[in-house]
C-alpha positions in Angstrom: 44.9 -24.1 -104.2 41.3 -23.2 -105.3 40.6 -26.9 -105.8 41.8 -27.7 -102.3 39.7 -25.0 -100.8 36.5 -26.3 -102.5 37.3 -29.8 -101.5 37.7 -28.7 -97.8 34.4 -26.8 -97.9 32.7 -29.9 -99.3 34.1 -32.1 -96.5 33.0 -29.6 -93.8 29.5 -29.4 -95.4 29.1 -33.2 -95.5 30.3 -33.6 -91.9 27.9 -30.9 -90.7 25.0 -32.5 -92.4 25.9 -35.9 -90.8 26.0 -34.3 -87.3 22.7 -32.6 -87.8 21.0 -35.9 -88.7 22.7 -37.9 -85.8 21.2 -37.9 -82.4 23.2 -37.8 -79.2 20.9 -40.2 -77.5 19.3 -43.5 -78.5 17.2 -43.2 -81.6 14.2 -45.3 -82.6 13.2 -46.1 -86.2 9.9 -44.9 -87.6 7.0 -47.3 -87.8 8.6 -49.9 -85.7 7.5 -51.7 -82.5 10.3 -52.8 -80.2 9.4 -55.7 -77.9 11.4 -56.2 -74.8 11.5 -58.7 -71.9 11.7 -56.9 -68.6 12.4 -58.1 -65.1 12.9 -56.3 -61.7 14.3 -58.4 -58.9 14.8 -57.6 -55.2 17.0 -59.5 -52.8 17.3 -59.0 -49.0 19.9 -60.9 -47.0 23.0 -60.7 -44.7 25.9 -58.7 -46.2 28.1 -61.6 -47.2 25.4 -64.2 -47.9 24.8 -65.7 -51.3 21.8 -64.3 -53.3 20.7 -67.9 -54.0 19.2 -68.1 -50.5 17.9 -64.5 -50.1 14.4 -63.4 -49.5 12.9 -61.5 -52.3 10.7 -61.5 -55.4 10.8 -61.0 -59.1 8.4 -58.9 -61.2 8.6 -59.7 -64.9 6.7 -58.5 -67.9 6.9 -57.7 -71.6 7.5 -54.1 -72.6 6.5 -52.6 -76.0 8.3 -49.4 -77.1 7.5 -47.4 -80.2 8.3 -43.9 -81.6 5.3 -41.5 -81.5 6.9 -38.3 -82.8 10.2 -36.8 -83.7 10.7 -33.0 -83.7 11.0 -32.0 -87.4 13.6 -29.3 -86.4 15.6 -31.5 -84.0 16.1 -35.2 -84.4 17.3 -35.4 -80.8 13.8 -34.5 -79.5 11.6 -37.6 -79.5 8.4 -38.9 -77.9 8.3 -42.6 -77.2 5.5 -44.7 -75.8 6.2 -47.5 -73.3 3.6 -50.2 -72.4 4.0 -52.9 -69.8 2.1 -56.1 -70.5 1.9 -59.8 -69.3 3.0 -59.0 -65.8 4.1 -61.9 -63.6 5.2 -62.0 -59.9 7.2 -64.9 -58.5 9.9 -65.9 -56.1 13.4 -64.6 -56.9 14.8 -68.0 -56.0 13.3 -71.5 -56.6 11.4 -72.7 -53.6 9.3 -75.8 -52.7 5.6 -75.3 -53.2 5.0 -75.3 -49.5 7.3 -72.3 -49.0 6.1 -70.4 -52.1 3.7 -67.6 -51.1 2.8 -66.9 -54.8 1.9 -70.6 -55.5 -1.7 -70.9 -56.9 -2.2 -67.1 -57.0 -2.7 -65.2 -60.3 -1.0 -61.9 -60.9 -4.4 -60.2 -60.7 -4.9 -61.7 -57.2 -1.4 -60.7 -56.0 -1.4 -57.1 -57.3 -5.1 -56.5 -57.5 -7.2 -56.0 -60.6 -7.3 -52.2 -60.5 -3.7 -51.8 -59.8 -2.7 -54.3 -62.5 -4.8 -52.3 -65.0 -3.1 -49.1 -63.9 0.4 -50.7 -64.2 -0.4 -51.8 -67.8 -1.6 -48.3 -68.9 1.1 -46.9 -71.2 3.4 -44.0 -70.4 5.1 -41.5 -72.8 8.6 -40.1 -72.5 10.0 -37.1 -74.2 13.7 -37.8 -74.8 15.9 -34.8 -75.7 19.5 -35.8 -76.4 18.9 -39.1 -74.6 17.7 -37.5 -71.4 14.1 -37.6 -70.1 12.7 -34.1 -70.6 9.1 -35.0 -69.6 7.3 -38.0 -68.2 3.7 -38.3 -69.1 1.2 -40.5 -67.3 -2.2 -40.5 -65.8 -2.8 -38.1 -62.9 -4.7 -40.2 -60.4 -2.7 -43.4 -60.8 -1.6 -45.2 -57.6 1.8 -44.1 -56.4 3.3 -47.6 -56.3 2.4 -48.4 -59.9 3.6 -45.0 -61.0 6.9 -45.6 -59.3 7.4 -49.0 -61.1 6.9 -47.1 -64.4 9.3 -44.4 -63.3 11.9 -47.1 -62.6 11.4 -48.5 -66.1 11.4 -45.0 -67.7 14.7 -44.1 -66.0 16.4 -46.9 -67.8 15.9 -45.2 -71.1 17.9 -42.2 -70.1 21.5 -42.2 -71.3 24.1 -40.3 -73.2 26.4 -41.6 -75.9 29.6 -39.9 -74.9 31.8 -40.3 -71.8 31.6 -37.7 -69.1 29.7 -36.6 -66.0 26.2 -35.1 -65.7 23.7 -34.1 -63.0 20.6 -36.1 -64.0 17.1 -36.4 -62.7 15.5 -39.8 -62.6 13.5 -41.9 -60.1 16.3 -41.6 -57.5 16.2 -37.8 -57.5 18.8 -35.4 -59.0 22.1 -37.3 -58.9 25.7 -37.1 -60.1 26.1 -39.5 -62.9 29.2 -40.7 -64.8 29.1 -42.3 -68.3 31.8 -44.5 -69.8 31.3 -45.2 -73.5 33.2 -47.9 -75.4 32.0 -48.8 -78.9 28.5 -50.1 -78.6 28.6 -50.4 -74.8 27.7 -47.6 -72.3 28.2 -47.9 -68.5 26.3 -45.5 -66.3 27.5 -45.0 -62.6 25.1 -43.1 -60.4 26.4 -41.7 -57.1 23.5 -42.5 -54.9 24.8 -40.5 -51.9 24.6 -37.3 -54.1 20.9 -37.7 -55.0 18.6 -34.9 -53.9 15.3 -36.5 -52.9 13.0 -36.1 -50.0 14.4 -38.3 -47.3 12.8 -39.6 -44.1 14.6 -41.0 -41.1 17.2 -40.2 -38.4 20.5 -41.4 -37.1 22.1 -41.7 -33.7 24.0 -38.8 -32.2 27.3 -40.7 -31.8 28.9 -42.3 -34.9 30.0 -45.4 -33.0 26.5 -46.1 -31.8 25.1 -45.5 -35.2 24.8 -47.6 -38.4 26.3 -46.7 -41.8 25.2 -47.4 -45.3 27.1 -47.8 -48.5 25.2 -47.6 -51.8 26.2 -48.3 -55.4 24.4 -48.2 -58.7 25.7 -49.3 -62.1 23.8 -49.7 -65.4 25.3 -51.3 -68.5 23.8 -50.6 -72.0 24.5 -52.6 -75.1 23.4 -50.7 -78.3 22.6 -51.9 -81.8 21.6 -49.7 -84.7 21.8 -46.7 -82.3 19.1 -48.1 -80.1 19.0 -50.3 -77.0 19.6 -54.0 -77.4 19.9 -54.8 -73.7 20.2 -53.1 -70.3 21.4 -54.6 -67.0 21.1 -52.4 -63.9 22.1 -53.3 -60.4 21.7 -51.2 -57.2 23.2 -52.3 -53.9 22.6 -51.0 -50.4 24.6 -52.3 -47.4 23.8 -51.4 -43.8 26.2 -52.1 -41.1 26.3 -51.5 -37.3 29.4 -49.4 -36.7 30.3 -51.2 -33.5 29.7 -54.7 -34.9 30.1 -54.8 -38.6 29.4 -58.5 -38.7 25.8 -57.4 -38.1 24.2 -55.8 -41.1 22.0 -56.3 -44.1 22.0 -55.7 -47.8 19.4 -55.0 -50.4 20.1 -55.8 -54.0 17.8 -54.5 -56.8 18.3 -55.7 -60.3 16.7 -54.7 -63.5 17.0 -56.3 -66.9 15.6 -55.2 -70.3 16.4 -57.3 -73.3 15.2 -56.7 -76.9 13.3 -59.8 -78.2 12.0 -58.6 -81.6 11.4 -55.6 -83.8 8.1 -55.6 -85.7 6.1 -53.2 -87.8 4.4 -50.7 -85.6 2.2 -47.7 -85.6 3.2 -44.6 -87.6 4.2 -41.2 -86.3 1.8 -38.6 -85.1 2.1 -35.4 -87.1 2.7 -32.1 -85.2 5.3 -29.5 -84.4 4.7 -29.1 -80.6 4.9 -31.8 -77.9 1.8 -30.5 -76.2 -0.4 -31.0 -79.3 0.9 -34.4 -79.9 0.2 -35.5 -76.3 -3.3 -34.1 -76.6 -3.9 -35.9 -79.8 -2.7 -39.2 -78.3 -4.8 -39.0 -75.1 -6.0 -35.8 -73.4 -5.8 -37.5 -70.0 -2.0 -37.5 -70.1 -0.3 -35.1 -67.7 3.4 -34.4 -67.1 4.4 -35.8 -63.8 7.8 -35.7 -62.0 10.2 -38.5 -62.9 11.4 -38.4 -59.2 9.6 -41.1 -57.1 6.7 -40.1 -55.0 6.5 -41.3 -51.3 4.2 -44.3 -51.0 2.9 -45.9 -47.8 1.4 -49.4 -47.6 -2.0 -49.8 -46.2 -1.4 -50.9 -42.6 -3.1 -53.9 -41.2 -4.9 -53.4 -37.9 -2.3 -53.5 -35.2 -2.8 -54.0 -31.4 -3.4 -50.8 -29.6 -0.7 -49.2 -27.5 -2.5 -50.3 -24.4 -2.7 -53.9 -25.6 0.9 -53.9 -26.5 1.9 -52.6 -23.1 0.0 -55.3 -21.4 1.8 -58.0 -23.4 5.3 -56.7 -22.3 4.5 -55.3 -18.9 5.8 -58.2 -16.8 9.3 -57.7 -18.2 9.6 -54.1 -17.1 9.7 -54.5 -13.3 12.8 -53.0 -11.7 14.2 -56.4 -10.6 14.2 -57.6 -14.2 15.9 -54.6 -15.7 19.3 -56.4 -16.0 17.7 -58.9 -18.4 17.8 -58.8 -22.2 14.0 -59.3 -22.3 13.6 -55.9 -20.6 15.6 -54.2 -23.3 13.7 -56.0 -26.0 10.4 -55.0 -24.6 11.6 -51.4 -24.2 12.5 -51.2 -27.9 9.2 -52.7 -29.1 7.3 -50.3 -26.8 9.2 -47.3 -28.3 8.2 -48.4 -31.8 4.6 -48.5 -30.8 4.7 -45.2 -29.0 6.0 -43.6 -32.1 2.8 -44.5 -33.9 0.5 -43.4 -31.0 -1.4 -40.3 -30.2 -0.9 -38.1 -27.2 -4.1 -39.3 -25.7 -3.1 -43.0 -26.0 0.2 -42.3 -24.3 -1.4 -40.4 -21.5 -3.9 -43.2 -20.9 -1.0 -45.6 -20.1 1.0 -43.2 -18.0 -1.9 -42.2 -15.9 -3.1 -45.8 -15.2 0.2 -47.4 -14.3 1.6 -48.1 -10.8 4.6 -46.5 -9.2 6.8 -49.5 -9.7 6.5 -49.5 -13.5 6.0 -45.8 -14.2 9.8 -45.0 -14.3 10.2 -47.5 -17.1 7.2 -46.1 -19.0 8.7 -42.6 -18.7 12.0 -44.0 -20.1 10.2 -45.3 -23.2 7.9 -42.4 -23.8 10.7 -39.9 -23.6 13.0 -42.0 -25.8 10.3 -42.2 -28.5 11.1 -38.5 -29.3 7.9 -37.7 -31.2 5.9 -34.5 -30.7 3.0 -36.5 -29.3 5.2 -38.3 -26.7 6.9 -35.0 -25.6 3.5 -33.3 -25.2 2.2 -36.3 -23.2 5.1 -36.6 -20.8 5.3 -32.8 -20.2 1.6 -32.7 -19.5 1.9 -35.6 -17.0 5.0 -34.4 -15.0 4.5 -31.6 -12.5 7.9 -30.1 -11.6 6.2 -28.3 -8.7 5.5 -31.6 -7.0 8.5 -33.0 -5.1 6.8 -36.4 -4.6 7.3 -37.3 -8.3 11.0 -36.4 -8.4 12.0 -40.0 -9.3 9.9 -39.8 -12.5 11.2 -36.3 -13.2 14.8 -37.5 -13.0 14.1 -40.5 -15.3 12.5 -38.1 -17.8 15.5 -35.8 -17.7 18.1 -38.5 -18.1 16.2 -40.0 -21.0 16.3 -36.5 -22.6 20.0 -36.3 -22.0 20.5 -39.7 -23.8 18.2 -38.7 -26.7 19.5 -40.1 -30.0 18.2 -37.2 -32.1 16.9 -34.4 -29.9 14.8 -31.7 -31.3 14.9 -27.9 -30.7 11.4 -28.2 -29.2 12.8 -30.5 -26.5 15.5 -28.0 -25.4 13.0 -25.2 -25.6 10.6 -27.1 -23.3 13.4 -27.8 -20.7 14.5 -24.2 -20.7 11.0 -23.1 -20.0 10.8 -25.6 -17.1 14.1 -24.4 -15.7 12.8 -20.8 -15.6 9.7 -21.9 -13.8 9.1 -23.3 -10.3 10.9 -26.6 -9.4 10.2 -28.1 -6.0 13.3 -30.3 -5.8 16.8 -28.7 -5.9 18.3 -32.0 -7.2 15.9 -32.0 -10.1 16.7 -28.4 -10.8 20.4 -29.3 -11.0 19.8 -32.4 -13.2 17.6 -30.3 -15.5 20.4 -27.7 -16.3 23.0 -30.5 -16.6 20.8 -32.2 -19.2 20.3 -28.9 -21.0 24.0 -28.8 -21.4 24.0 -32.3 -23.0 21.2 -31.2 -25.5 23.1 -28.1 -26.4 26.1 -30.2 -27.4 24.1 -32.7 -29.4 22.2 -29.9 -31.3 25.5 -28.0 -32.0 27.1 -31.2 -33.3 24.3 -31.3 -35.9 25.0 -27.7 -36.9 22.1 -26.4 -34.7 24.2 -24.0 -32.6 22.4 -21.0 -34.1 18.9 -22.3 -33.4 16.9 -19.9 -31.2 16.4 -22.4 -28.4 20.1 -23.3 -28.4 21.2 -19.6 -28.3 18.8 -19.0 -25.4 19.9 -22.0 -23.4 23.6 -21.1 -23.8 22.9 -17.5 -22.8 21.0 -18.6 -19.8 23.7 -21.0 -18.5 26.6 -18.6 -19.1 25.0 -15.5 -17.7 23.7 -17.3 -14.6 27.1 -18.9 -13.9 28.7 -15.4 -13.9 26.0 -14.1 -11.5 26.0 -17.2 -9.2 27.0 -16.6 -5.6 26.4 -20.0 -3.9 28.9 -22.8 -4.4 26.1 -25.2 -5.2 24.8 -23.0 -8.0 28.2 -22.4 -9.4 28.9 -26.2 -9.5 25.5 -26.8 -11.1 26.3 -24.5 -14.1 29.8 -25.8 -14.4 28.4 -29.4 -14.7 26.1 -28.1 -17.5 29.1 -26.6 -19.3 30.9 -29.9 -18.8 28.2 -31.5 -21.0 27.8 -28.6 -23.4 31.6 -28.2 -24.2 31.1 -24.8 -25.6 34.3 -23.1 -27.0 33.1 -19.8 -25.6 32.9 -21.3 -22.1 36.7 -22.1 -21.9 37.7 -18.7 -20.4 35.1 -19.1 -17.6 36.2 -22.7 -16.9 39.9 -21.5 -16.6 38.9 -18.8 -14.1 37.1 -21.3 -11.8 39.7 -24.0 -12.2 42.5 -21.7 -11.1 40.9 -19.3 -8.6 38.4 -21.5 -6.7 38.9 -24.4 -4.3 37.4 -27.8 -3.6 34.7 -29.3 -5.7 34.3 -26.1 -7.9 37.9 -26.0 -9.0 37.7 -29.8 -9.6 34.6 -29.7 -11.7 36.0 -26.8 -13.8 39.2 -28.7 -14.4 37.5 -32.0 -15.3 35.2 -30.1 -17.7 38.3 -28.8 -19.5 39.6 -32.3 -19.6 36.6 -33.3 -21.8 37.3 -30.9 -24.6 39.0 -32.1 -27.8 42.7 -31.1 -27.7 42.2 -28.9 -30.7 40.3 -26.5 -28.4 43.1 -26.4 -25.7 44.9 -23.2 -26.7 48.1 -21.8 -25.4 46.2 -19.9 -22.7 44.6 -23.2 -21.5 48.0 -25.0 -21.3 49.6 -22.0 -19.5 46.8 -22.1 -16.9 47.1 -25.9 -16.4 50.9 -25.5 -15.9 50.3 -22.8 -13.3 47.8 -25.1 -11.5 50.1 -28.1 -11.6 53.2 -26.3 -10.5 51.3 -24.1 -8.0 52.8 -20.9 -9.4 50.1 -18.6 -7.9 48.5 -20.7 -5.1 48.3 -24.1 -3.5 45.9 -26.5 -5.1 44.5 -29.9 -4.1 46.1 -33.0 -5.5 42.9 -33.9 -7.5 43.0 -30.6 -9.4 46.8 -30.8 -9.9 46.7 -34.3 -11.3 43.8 -33.4 -13.6 45.8 -30.4 -14.9 48.8 -32.7 -15.5 46.6 -35.1 -17.5 45.3 -32.2 -19.6 48.8 -31.1 -20.4 50.0 -34.6 -21.3 47.0 -35.4 -23.5 47.1 -32.2 -25.6 50.3 -32.4 -27.6 52.7 -31.3 -24.9 56.0 -29.5 -25.6 59.3 -30.9 -24.6 59.7 -28.4 -21.8 56.2 -29.1 -20.5 56.9 -32.8 -20.2 60.3 -32.1 -18.7 59.0 -29.8 -16.0 56.4 -32.4 -15.0 59.0 -35.1 -14.7 61.4 -32.8 -12.8 58.6 -32.1 -10.3 58.4 -35.7 -9.3 60.2 -36.1 -6.0 59.0 -32.8 -4.7 55.3 -33.6 -4.6 53.3 -35.1 -1.7 54.2 -38.8 -1.3 51.2 -40.4 -3.0 51.1 -37.8 -5.7 54.7 -38.7 -6.6 53.7 -42.3 -7.0 50.6 -41.3 -9.0 52.5 -39.1 -11.4 55.1 -41.8 -12.0 52.3 -44.3 -12.7 50.7 -41.9 -15.1 54.0 -41.4 -17.1 54.6 -45.2 -17.2 51.0 -45.7 -18.4 51.6 -43.2 -21.3 54.6 -45.2 -22.3 53.1 -48.6 -21.9 49.9 -47.7 -23.7 51.7 -45.8 -26.5 49.6 -42.7 -26.0 50.1 -39.7 -28.3 52.5 -37.9 -26.0 54.7 -41.1 -25.5 57.2 -40.0 -28.1 57.8 -36.7 -26.4 58.1 -38.4 -23.0 60.7 -40.8 -24.4 62.7 -37.9 -25.7 62.7 -36.2 -22.2 63.7 -39.5 -20.5 67.0 -39.4 -22.3 67.9 -36.6 -20.0 69.3 -38.2 -16.8 68.2 -35.2 -14.7 64.6 -36.2 -15.5 65.1 -40.0 -15.6 67.1 -41.3 -12.6 66.6 -43.9 -9.9 65.9 -41.4 -7.2 63.0 -40.0 -9.1 61.6 -43.3 -10.4 61.8 -45.3 -7.1 59.3 -43.3 -5.1 57.1 -45.4 -2.8 53.4 -45.2 -2.6 50.1 -47.0 -3.4 48.5 -44.6 -5.9 48.4 -45.9 -9.5 47.1 -45.2 -13.0 46.7 -48.0 -15.5 45.1 -48.4 -19.0 44.3 -51.6 -20.9 42.2 -53.0 -23.7 38.9 -54.7 -23.0 38.5 -55.6 -26.7 40.5 -55.0 -29.8 38.7 -55.7 -33.0 38.6 -54.7 -36.7 35.5 -52.5 -36.2 35.9 -50.9 -32.8 38.1 -51.3 -29.8 37.4 -50.6 -26.2 39.8 -49.6 -23.4 39.5 -49.2 -19.7 41.6 -47.0 -17.4 41.7 -47.3 -13.6 43.5 -44.7 -11.5 43.5 -44.3 -7.7 44.9 -41.4 -5.8 45.4 -41.6 -2.0 46.1 -39.1 0.6 49.4 -39.4 2.5 47.6 -41.0 5.4 46.3 -43.8 3.2 42.7 -42.8 2.8 41.2 -42.8 -0.7 41.2 -39.4 -2.3 39.9 -40.3 -5.8 39.1 -43.5 -7.6 38.4 -43.2 -11.4 37.3 -45.9 -13.8 36.8 -45.1 -17.5 35.6 -47.2 -20.4 36.0 -45.7 -23.9 35.0 -47.2 -27.2 36.7 -45.9 -30.4 37.2 -46.6 -34.1 39.4 -44.9 -36.7 37.2 -41.8 -36.9 35.3 -41.4 -33.6 35.4 -42.0 -29.9 32.7 -42.6 -27.3 33.2 -42.1 -23.6 31.0 -45.0 -22.7 31.3 -44.7 -18.9 33.1 -43.0 -16.1 32.6 -43.7 -12.4 34.6 -41.4 -10.0 34.5 -41.9 -6.3 36.0 -39.0 -4.4 36.6 -38.5 -0.7 38.2 -35.6 1.2 38.8 -34.4 4.8 38.7 -37.9 6.3 42.1 -37.7 8.0 40.5 -36.8 11.4 39.0 -40.3 11.6 42.4 -41.9 12.0 44.1 -38.8 13.6 46.3 -38.3 10.5 47.7 -35.1 9.1 46.1 -33.8 5.9 48.3 -33.1 2.8 49.4 -29.6 1.8 46.5 -27.5 0.5 43.8 -29.8 2.0 43.9 -28.8 5.7 40.6 -27.0 5.6 38.5 -29.4 3.5 35.2 -30.6 4.9 34.6 -34.3 5.3 33.0 -35.5 2.1 32.5 -38.6 -0.1 30.5 -38.9 -3.3 30.3 -40.4 -6.7 30.2 -38.8 -10.1 29.3 -40.6 -13.4 29.5 -40.1 -17.1 27.4 -42.4 -19.2 27.6 -42.4 -23.0 29.2 -38.9 -23.1 26.6 -37.4 -20.7 27.7 -36.2 -17.3 25.1 -37.2 -14.7 24.3 -35.4 -11.5 26.8 -36.4 -8.8 25.7 -38.4 -5.8 26.8 -37.6 -2.3 27.5 -40.4 0.2 28.0 -38.0 3.1 28.7 -34.3 3.7 30.4 -33.1 6.9 31.8 -34.9 9.9 28.5 -35.4 11.6 26.9 -36.9 8.6 29.9 -39.2 8.1 29.8 -40.6 11.6 26.1 -41.1 11.5 26.3 -43.1 8.2 29.3 -45.1 9.3 27.5 -46.4 12.4 24.2 -47.0 10.6 25.6 -48.3 7.3 24.2 -51.6 6.0 26.9 -52.1 3.4 24.3 -51.8 0.6 25.6 -49.9 -2.5 24.1 -46.6 -3.5 22.4 -46.6 -6.9 23.9 -44.1 -9.4 22.0 -45.0 -12.6 19.1 -47.4 -13.2 16.9 -47.4 -16.2 16.5 -48.1 -19.9 18.5 -46.2 -22.5 17.9 -46.0 -26.2 21.4 -46.6 -27.4 21.2 -47.0 -31.2 18.4 -45.3 -33.2 18.9 -45.5 -36.9 16.1 -45.4 -39.5 16.3 -44.5 -43.1 13.9 -44.9 -46.1 15.4 -45.6 -49.5 14.0 -45.3 -52.9 15.0 -48.2 -55.1 15.5 -47.4 -58.8 13.3 -50.3 -59.8 10.3 -48.5 -58.1 9.7 -50.0 -54.6 10.5 -48.2 -51.3 12.8 -49.8 -48.8 13.5 -49.1 -45.1 16.5 -50.0 -43.1 16.6 -49.6 -39.3 18.5 -50.6 -36.2 17.4 -50.0 -32.6 19.6 -50.8 -29.7 18.3 -50.7 -26.1 20.3 -50.9 -22.9 18.9 -51.9 -19.5 21.4 -50.6 -17.0 22.1 -50.7 -13.3 25.2 -48.9 -12.0 25.8 -48.8 -8.2 28.7 -48.0 -6.0 29.6 -47.9 -2.4 32.4 -47.1 0.0 32.9 -48.9 3.3 35.2 -48.3 6.3 36.5 -50.6 9.1 38.1 -48.5 11.7 39.0 -51.6 13.7 40.9 -53.2 10.9 42.0 -49.9 9.4 40.6 -50.9 6.0 38.5 -49.2 3.3 36.7 -50.7 0.3 35.0 -49.2 -2.8 32.9 -51.2 -5.1 31.4 -50.2 -8.4 29.0 -52.7 -10.0 27.9 -52.3 -13.6 25.1 -54.6 -14.6 23.8 -54.3 -18.2 21.6 -56.1 -20.7 21.6 -55.1 -24.3 19.2 -55.9 -27.1 19.7 -54.9 -30.7 17.0 -55.3 -33.3 17.5 -54.6 -37.0 14.8 -54.7 -39.7 15.5 -54.3 -43.5 12.4 -54.4 -45.6 11.3 -53.7 -49.2 7.7 -52.7 -49.5 6.3 -53.1 -53.0 2.7 -52.6 -51.8 1.6 -56.0 -53.1 4.4 -57.9 -51.4 6.8 -57.3 -48.5 10.2 -58.9 -48.2 12.8 -58.4 -45.6 15.1 -59.6 -42.8 15.1 -59.1 -39.1 18.3 -59.4 -37.0 18.4 -59.5 -33.2 21.4 -59.6 -30.8 21.2 -59.9 -27.0 23.7 -60.0 -24.2 23.7 -59.7 -20.5 26.8 -59.0 -18.4 28.2 -57.6 -15.2 31.4 -55.7 -14.7 32.7 -55.2 -11.1 35.5 -52.8 -10.0 36.6 -53.3 -6.4 39.4 -51.6 -4.6 40.5 -52.7 -1.1 42.9 -50.6 1.0 44.6 -51.6 4.2 46.1 -48.5 5.9 47.5 -50.1 9.1 51.0 -49.6 7.7 52.9 -47.5 5.2 53.2 -48.0 2.3 49.6 -49.2 2.7 48.3 -52.2 0.8 46.0 -51.6 -2.2 44.3 -54.2 -4.3 42.3 -53.3 -7.4 40.1 -55.9 -9.2 38.1 -55.6 -12.3 36.0 -58.7 -13.1 33.5 -59.5 -15.9 31.2 -62.5 -15.3 30.1 -65.1 -17.8 27.8 -63.5 -20.4 25.0 -65.2 -22.4 25.1 -64.0 -26.0 22.3 -64.8 -28.5 21.8 -63.8 -32.1 19.1 -64.6 -34.6 18.3 -63.8 -38.3 14.8 -64.1 -39.8 14.1 -63.7 -43.5 10.6 -63.3 -44.6 8.2 -62.7 -47.5 4.5 -61.8 -47.0 1.4 -60.9 -49.0 -1.3 -58.5 -47.8 -3.6 -61.5 -47.6 -1.5 -62.8 -44.7 0.3 -65.6 -46.5 3.9 -65.5 -45.2 7.2 -67.4 -45.5 9.9 -67.2 -42.8 13.3 -68.8 -42.4 15.0 -68.4 -39.0 18.5 -69.2 -37.9 20.2 -68.5 -34.6 23.1 -69.1 -32.3 23.5 -68.9 -28.6 26.8 -69.0 -26.7 28.3 -68.2 -23.3 31.0 -65.6 -23.4 33.7 -66.5 -20.8 34.1 -64.3 -17.8 37.5 -62.9 -16.9 39.5 -60.8 -14.5 41.2 -58.0 -16.4 44.9 -58.0 -15.8 46.3 -54.9 -14.2 50.0 -54.1 -13.5 52.2 -56.6 -11.8 52.6 -54.4 -8.7 48.8 -54.6 -8.2 48.9 -58.4 -8.4 51.6 -58.6 -5.7 49.6 -56.2 -3.5 46.4 -58.3 -3.9 48.2 -61.4 -2.7 49.3 -59.6 0.5 45.8 -58.1 1.1 43.9 -61.4 0.7 46.6 -63.3 2.5 46.3 -61.0 5.5 42.5 -61.1 5.4 42.4 -64.9 5.4 43.9 -64.8 8.9 41.1 -62.7 10.3 37.4 -62.0 9.8 36.2 -58.7 8.5 33.8 -56.6 10.4 32.3 -53.7 8.4 30.4 -50.9 10.0 
């Protein structure tokens, strides 16, 4: 027993001694010089393209590594010296001499003599258990050469056992996972976890944005407890969310391979790292291993004024439906973002009235402190004569891709001040609501400016006496979508009448169903079933839509179905059409509706054979792997055959997000007196009115009035020219994505996408008393231009890829009603014209001297126009309408 105990103690002692003498990281031998071959490659190309044709470059060199010092008390604490030598820069792929920008240029010419000398000055690493404890270099060394050395130094950081760690290297502080198998170690770095100073911004809505995916893997092969070879690869992929075929990738590769081991310098004596470093070179200082931001020296660019003159001709109002206008708009924004307040004001103050609105669009969309200061200094809200410019400024604020707190604060201050034009005052508070929502979506609800703006809107709504003021604040809440505003919206939806009740109900309709509580649904049921008071058809149908789109119960659906047959004639038909649309389009509530329809009391011929011309229909515009887009058209008529509401929606969605791209609502009321008809129940006292309301990219715009009151109606009927009324016209920054990326090999990369929209939405409503016919027409003319640029900037060489897409299209929605008989004839048409579509990809490499290589490919095609199919009943109606019209000529007042 004693013998076994002694033997056990001996084994433990021997094992402990071996552990103490073994490092947990790579270990260098004394008096040896390790000579490596090193290369760092960068590739830029389309996502699925082969690297053999990519733009890029390769930096290669020799690397000498030797042990300077080992802690006498801890073998795991080492100082190693790393020296880069024999640097070469070349194409990453073989290229003919005529296309080789490096041909005939020495490394010293490419990088620069001083920079090359700095790059080849040695660095020292303190490795403790395989991790870089300190990085020693020279203090005033250029940032880009320092980053290349950081990228090389980071390769020497590894651990020799499997597991996860939070490590600091050139990429920042990152989550890192190690897998160890015999003499091979694989290091996986989660790049999205890295804490590093980041620059850039993203678009507010995910669908309009771009997304990146990044991976990093490094494989080590060890021999004699030190590195034999390293292969590291880092990939960044950037994709447009709404067109994932359009994107770019950056691939960064590093290789380090041991070539020889020779006799080297001896160790430096010492017990402390500081004394050893001082002995080696007193100029060494400890600097962070995390990369430092580096900016290239910019070449002289054209001034903002010169750039504006070069694009000015494309920005006239009559050219705003062309892709070239959107392209010019984006390039102008990019230049404004680099300009000073004085440069911006110089252009604004010197431009004519025809072009000023487009300048205002661009300056506001730039979203820099200088551009905001310039536009606020220029615009005078006390001057009614510049209301057009004020409105363009406000809408550009509403569409802002990444609004700042300062923008909302500035608008709140303007709202509290004097405003000459009441329509501008209304637009301003509506836009404030949109900014509140965007800032809250980015976790900015508690920002002082947001808190103040919310308080102002809610408190003034409660104090408002005039209907116009109440409607104004309700429209602001329709944009803000504040959870705390729901009780107020319920109150106005149920207790008020006319436009106020309608705005409150449609505001509730915009909330996510998760916010629609039991109280909301109870109120909507009371409105629809008129438990407390009589409501207009428009409000009742909106209440029904809210119920059916927010996970309705069996009884809620059953009660709605049982009501059909007891409603006003056209409302019966509309509700039937809405139910059928839910079933045909497989909407979320379709399962519950089908369960209710098994009950013959709810589902019978008498109920489902009601006559009328009102309808609701949804369909797909596109269905794709990335995003799909849908349209919905619904028309509600009064019992006398006059349009009550026409509603066209276009929505874009993917698996995780939805964008309400556009809504155009034309409403009319109190027009029965024109044809001596009887108004429907609850609508006997409504004033004559017709107007249009629009939502564009999730932003409610200020409604437009066609006429208000009987006198105004008759005046405009007899003086009408048939010309449509403009609802929205201007330039919108749709996609605004920009990110800077630190590559682990040292260079800085940037990835950006800008998408601009030139848009012209107009609508009109026409009457022919003689032919007892009405017609509404909504025309959407748009041109879109998308520009993407992915670039790696190594200071001495730039390489990248530019991508452009452009399309021009027109979408018309026309509804024609003949009310000379009942049921009256209604024909709805939705047409898209032929659309030119062009896309180009340009890859490039360039040197500061101006030498440049470019390769460009493109494709142009004509996308076919089409008429979107609606339901069969509509097709039959259209045949009758146009068959009747061919027998007689129209005469529109």
